[in-house]
N, C-alpha and C positions, 0 to 999 in steps of 0.2 A: 328479353332474357328470361325473366321469371314469368311464367304463364299460369294463370288461374284456371283451374278445372272445376267447374261447378262451385262448390262452397269451400274448396281448398286449393292447394298448389301442388303441381307435379314436381316434387322436390328433386328426384333423380334426374329428370329431364332438364330441370332448371340448372342444376349443378353442372351437368355436362355442357349445356349451352353457355354458361358463364365461363367455364374453363376454356372453351373454344374461343370465346371473345377475348379473354386475357391473352391467350397464345397469339391470336391474330394481331392484337395491339402491340405485343412485344416484337413480333416480326416486322411490323410496319414502322414502329417507332424509330429505330436507328436510321432507317432510310430517310424518313421524314426529317429527322434532325440533321442528317448530312446534307439533304437538299436545302434546308433552311440556312445552314452554314455557307453553302456554296452561293446561294443568292446574296447573302450578306457580304461576302468577300467581293463578289462581282459588282455589287452596288458601290462598295467603297472604291473599287478600281475606276468605275465610271465617274464617280464624283471627283477623284483625283485628276482624271483626264479633262473633265470640264473646267476644273480650277486652273489647270495648266493652259487651256485654250483661252480662258478669260484673263490670262496674265495675272492671276491671283497666286500662282504657284510657279516656281522656276526650278530647273534642275540645279542641284548643288554644284556640279562641274561647271555649268555656265556662270553661276554666281562667283565661284572661286576664280575662274578665268577673268571675269570682269574686275574683280578686286585686285588681282595680280597685275592687270594692265594699267591700273591707275598710277599716276605719277606720285612719287613720295616727296613730300615737302617737309623740310626740317627747319 
């Protein structure tokens, strides 16, 4: 970003380069954040599927149907 020229710095050039960097980061940031959120949700979905396959997780409808089919003893 900031470049040294001889014994000093090219301030105008450095300011322009820094502003371009900030703009580029701003344009890329929302997309990167959205991608990270997408990966997070996708990972959670895969974890739920694995838990279901391992019988660590069951669907609520299936559990309710099982409870409703149990005999009631008084």
